[in-house]
C-alpha distance (Angstrom), angle and dihedral (degrees) to the residues before:
residue distance angle dihedral
M1 . . .
R2 3.78 . .
I3 3.80 116.6 .
W4 3.79 123.5 -161.0
L5 3.78 118.1 -169.6
T6 3.77 129.0 -168.5
A7 3.77 132.3 172.9
I8 3.79 89.3 -98.8
G9 3.77 104.8 41.3
L10 3.80 154.1 -22.0
V11 3.80 129.5 -108.3
I12 3.80 126.2 -171.1
L13 3.81 115.0 -149.9
G14 3.78 137.1 -173.3
A15 3.79 134.1 -80.5
Y16 3.79 121.3 -49.5
P17 3.82 111.0 -103.4
G18 3.82 97.1 -161.2
L19 3.78 134.2 -102.1
A20 3.77 120.5 -51.8
Q21 3.78 115.6 -110.1
P22 3.82 113.1 -100.7
V23 3.79 116.8 -102.3
S24 3.79 123.1 -125.1
T25 3.77 115.1 -73.1
A26 3.79 108.7 -85.0
V27 3.79 121.6 -133.0
P28 3.82 114.8 -128.9
D29 3.79 119.8 -120.5
R30 3.80 88.5 -142.8
A31 3.81 117.2 23.6
D32 3.79 130.8 -164.3
I33 3.80 96.4 7.2
A34 3.80 105.8 -171.3
V35 3.81 110.6 -128.2
A36 3.83 103.6 161.6
R37 3.80 145.2 -31.1
I38 3.79 117.6 -126.4
D39 3.79 140.5 -177.6
D40 3.79 107.0 -113.1
L41 3.81 103.5 -168.5
G42 3.77 92.2 -44.9
K43 3.80 97.1 -36.9
V44 3.78 124.4 103.3
F45 3.80 109.4 -118.6
A46 3.80 125.1 -173.4
L47 3.78 117.8 -142.6
K48 3.81 105.1 -146.6
A49 3.79 137.1 166.5
D50 3.78 139.1 -155.0
L51 3.81 114.9 -143.2
Y52 3.80 125.6 -153.8
L53 3.80 117.6 -168.4
P54 3.82 124.5 -156.2
G55 3.81 96.6 -136.0
T56 3.80 94.0 -121.2
A57 3.79 125.9 133.9
G58 3.78 119.9 -97.2
P59 3.80 130.5 15.7
A60 3.81 110.0 -33.2
P61 3.79 127.7 -142.3
L62 3.80 109.6 -103.5
L63 3.80 129.1 -132.8
L64 3.80 117.4 -164.3
Y65 3.83 112.5 -151.7
I66 3.82 120.2 -156.0
H67 3.80 118.6 -161.6
G68 3.80 125.8 -144.3
K69 3.79 127.7 -103.0
G70 3.77 113.8 -65.4
G71 3.79 94.4 30.9
S72 3.79 133.7 88.7
Y73 3.78 138.5 -144.2
D74 3.83 91.1 -91.2
D75 3.82 100.2 32.1
P76 3.85 107.8 148.8
R77 3.83 90.1 -158.5
D78 3.82 92.1 66.7
M79 3.79 102.2 103.4
V80 3.81 94.1 170.8
V81 3.80 91.6 65.9
Q82 3.79 91.4 52.0
R83 3.80 90.2 59.6
V84 3.81 90.8 42.9
L85 3.81 90.5 51.5
A86 3.78 93.4 50.4
A87 3.80 92.6 47.3
M88 3.79 96.8 45.6
R89 3.79 98.8 43.7
A90 3.80 89.9 49.6
R91 3.80 86.5 58.7
G92 3.79 95.7 50.0
I93 3.82 95.1 -101.3
A94 3.80 124.3 133.5
V95 3.81 118.5 -137.0
A96 3.79 128.9 -149.6
R97 3.80 120.1 -170.1
L98 3.82 111.7 -139.9
D99 3.77 133.0 -155.1
Y100 3.81 137.9 -159.5
R101 3.78 138.7 -171.5
R102 3.80 118.5 -61.5
S103 3.81 95.8 -137.9
G104 3.77 96.1 68.2
R105 3.82 111.1 -138.8
M106 3.77 125.7 150.9
P107 2.94 141.5 -96.2
Q108 3.82 86.0 10.6
M109 3.82 93.1 72.3
L110 3.80 88.7 53.1
F111 3.81 89.8 51.0
D112 3.82 88.9 52.1
T113 3.79 92.4 55.8
K114 3.80 94.6 43.6
A115 3.80 87.5 56.9
Y116 3.81 88.5 66.1
I117 3.80 94.4 52.3
R118 3.79 91.8 51.9
F119 3.82 92.2 42.3
F120 3.79 95.3 54.9
R121 3.80 91.4 44.9
A122 3.79 90.2 51.8
H123 3.83 92.4 47.2
A124 3.81 98.9 34.2
S125 3.80 95.9 125.8
E126 3.80 92.4 48.8
Y127 3.80 92.0 53.7
H128 3.83 96.8 36.3
V129 3.80 95.8 -120.1
D130 3.79 131.4 132.9
P131 3.83 110.9 -112.9
A132 3.81 90.5 -158.7
R133 3.82 94.1 58.4
I134 3.80 111.2 54.7
G135 3.79 124.7 143.9
I136 3.78 135.9 171.8
W137 3.81 138.4 -139.2
G138 3.81 116.8 -168.9
V139 3.80 129.8 176.8
S140 3.82 129.8 -158.5
R141 3.81 106.1 -30.4
G142 3.78 85.0 3.2
G143 3.81 85.8 55.3
N144 3.79 90.0 55.0
L145 3.82 89.1 51.6
A146 3.82 91.1 45.1
A147 3.81 89.9 53.0
L148 3.81 89.6 54.9
L149 3.79 94.6 42.8
A150 3.80 89.1 51.5
V151 3.80 93.3 61.4
T152 3.83 108.2 24.4
G153 3.79 102.9 61.9
G154 3.78 107.9 140.0
I155 3.81 97.1 7.6
P156 3.84 102.3 136.6
A157 3.81 97.2 -149.3
L158 3.81 90.2 55.5
E159 3.81 100.6 42.3
G160 3.78 103.3 81.1
D161 3.80 122.4 -172.0
I162 3.81 101.4 -106.9
G163 3.79 112.0 141.2
G164 3.78 94.2 4.7
N165 3.84 117.4 -124.0
S166 3.79 87.0 128.3
A167 3.80 92.0 163.2
Q168 3.80 89.4 67.1
S169 3.80 123.0 88.6
S170 3.80 122.3 -117.3
M171 3.81 91.6 -155.3
L172 3.80 116.2 127.4
Q173 3.79 128.4 -149.4
A174 3.83 96.2 -146.3
S175 3.82 138.8 -1.2
V176 3.81 135.9 -158.5
I177 3.80 109.3 -158.2
E178 3.82 111.0 -167.3
S179 3.83 127.2 -172.4
P180 3.82 94.5 -19.6
L181 3.74 137.9 167.9
T182 3.80 107.1 -134.1
D183 3.82 113.8 164.6
M184 3.82 103.9 27.2
F185 3.79 91.9 -158.0
L186 3.81 90.9 62.7
S187 3.79 86.6 71.9
S188 3.78 124.0 82.9
D189 3.79 116.1 -82.0
E190 3.80 90.1 -105.6
K191 3.81 94.1 49.4
A192 3.81 93.2 46.5
A193 3.80 93.5 48.1
A194 3.80 90.7 48.1
M195 3.82 89.8 56.6
F196 3.80 96.6 47.9
G197 3.80 94.3 65.9
D198 3.79 88.4 59.8
Y199 3.79 99.0 37.0
L200 3.81 98.3 40.8
G201 3.80 104.5 18.6
T202 3.81 92.7 -120.4
N203 3.80 123.8 149.3
E204 3.81 122.0 -115.0
P205 3.84 98.1 -94.8
D206 3.80 91.9 47.3
S207 3.80 91.6 46.6
R208 3.81 90.3 54.5
A209 3.81 89.6 46.4
I210 3.82 90.8 54.0
V211 3.79 90.5 55.9
A212 3.82 90.8 47.3
A213 3.81 91.2 49.7
Y214 3.80 90.5 52.2
R215 3.81 93.6 47.8
R216 3.82 91.1 49.9
H217 3.81 93.2 39.0
D218 3.79 87.4 -129.2
T219 3.80 97.7 178.1
A220 3.82 92.4 166.1
G221 3.80 95.1 51.6
P222 3.82 126.2 100.3
H223 3.81 94.0 -109.6
W224 3.81 98.6 53.9
K225 3.81 89.8 90.3
D226 3.81 87.6 62.8
V227 3.79 91.1 48.4
E228 3.81 86.4 55.6
R229 3.82 90.6 49.2
I230 3.80 89.8 56.4
E231 3.79 92.3 44.3
Q232 3.81 88.6 53.2
V233 3.82 88.6 66.3
N234 3.82 97.5 39.2
P235 3.83 105.3 117.3
L236 3.82 91.1 -153.6
N237 3.80 87.7 70.3
Y238 3.82 93.5 61.1
V239 3.81 106.1 44.1
S240 3.79 110.5 119.8
K241 3.78 137.4 168.5
T242 3.79 89.3 -95.7
S243 3.82 95.8 51.5
P244 3.82 109.9 128.1
P245 3.83 117.0 -107.5
A246 3.80 115.7 -73.9
L247 3.79 134.7 -169.3
I248 3.80 117.2 -154.0
A249 3.82 117.0 -159.4
C250 3.80 126.7 -176.2
G251 3.78 145.2 152.0
G252 3.79 122.7 -116.7
L253 3.81 93.3 -138.0
D254 3.80 95.4 48.0
P255 3.83 105.9 138.5
S256 3.80 93.2 -169.7
N257 3.78 106.7 45.3
V258 3.78 108.2 25.6
V259 3.78 121.5 -144.3
L260 3.79 87.4 -111.7
N261 3.83 89.4 75.0
C262 3.80 92.2 53.6
T263 3.79 93.4 43.4
A264 3.80 92.6 49.9
L265 3.80 91.4 53.8
F266 3.80 92.6 47.4
D267 3.80 91.0 47.9
K268 3.80 89.3 52.9
Y269 3.81 90.6 54.5
I270 3.80 88.9 52.0
E271 3.80 91.5 47.4
K272 3.82 91.8 52.3
G273 3.80 95.2 41.8
A274 3.81 93.4 -117.4
V275 3.80 125.2 144.4
A276 3.81 116.5 -98.7
S277 3.80 140.8 146.5
Y278 3.80 126.5 -153.9
Y279 3.81 121.5 -154.2
A280 3.80 116.7 -175.4
L281 3.79 133.2 173.4
S282 3.80 112.4 -156.1
T283 3.82 92.6 -149.3
G284 3.81 95.2 38.3
T285 3.79 122.0 115.5
H286 3.78 136.0 -160.5
V287 3.82 110.4 -34.7
R288 3.80 87.9 -15.4
V289 3.77 101.7 99.5
G290 3.80 94.9 149.2
S291 3.79 135.7 -87.8
D292 3.80 94.3 -99.9
I293 3.79 91.3 54.0
E294 3.81 90.7 48.2
K295 3.81 89.2 52.8
A296 3.79 90.0 48.2
C297 3.81 90.2 50.6
A298 3.81 89.6 52.9
D299 3.82 91.4 49.2
W300 3.80 90.3 48.1
L301 3.81 92.3 51.1
A302 3.79 93.0 46.8
E303 3.78 90.2 53.3
R304 3.82 93.8 47.5
L305 3.80 92.8 46.6
A306 3.80 91.0 47.2
A307 3.78 94.6 -122.5
P308 3.83 122.0 159.7
P309 3.82 115.0 -77.4
A310 3.79 113.7 -74.0
P311 3.81 117.6 -106.3
V312 3.78 118.1 -110.3
Y313 3.79 112.3 -96.4
P314 3.83 114.3 -118.3
D315 3.82 89.7 -122.0
D316 3.80 93.3 42.2
P317 3.85 111.7 114.0
R318 3.81 92.1 -155.0
P319 3.83 114.5 112.8
């Protein structure tokens, strides 16, 4: 059965009908928009975006989409974004596909993505988007980044200076956080250590030692500084009552990002009195949370970004 949770209740729905088939690859209205150039471990890396406009009059709300690890802003293999594009544009919402450095590393990846928020605010009139209505949808590693972006808008230590436009806010109006890792230490020791090499640049023995230091709370040991580096980019540490609305979506059979990560983030929103929704499919897997949940995420975003009412789906039994 499919279970949807929100901060105010729980509803149990019927059987999962399967994922919708991906739509044809959409062509961007503006391709390869240059946002910044960065040094990615000694290699020059261009942060670019593809922008898809809904064809409606006036400045459109903007959704920023963040791909998972191993993809890119223009990856044709990303079938999730094709469904997101179709859903958002049908609701009068523009979509920009974001990118970030290939090497991993935090908080640098977060700085990469914040550059896009500030860029599109600074150039809103040029790209016909509304700078006051910007949301995000991130999946997998992009979900981890979306979780951080959702709660760290305006925090100086996590802004960075990539791309400039420092006068612009990085605050979002709404966030969909799909299949994320949130608190790395909620994972098994092996999973956590495997992530630290990528996120921190540590070798395997040091990565294992970081996990051990955290488990022992060894604040005097040599690896506690790395524990603090990971805690600096733990989104659970930044949720506050004023955090913008977030929707957390995950699959119960996800072998990569366990439900515990999603639940912990949702629980933190409840603890702080912030607005959040939690959609979970018991039989869902990694970045396959179910077509109905994807549709619900699109409806949720359209409502939060004050877009026109969503059209009725052809297979939707509602009148």
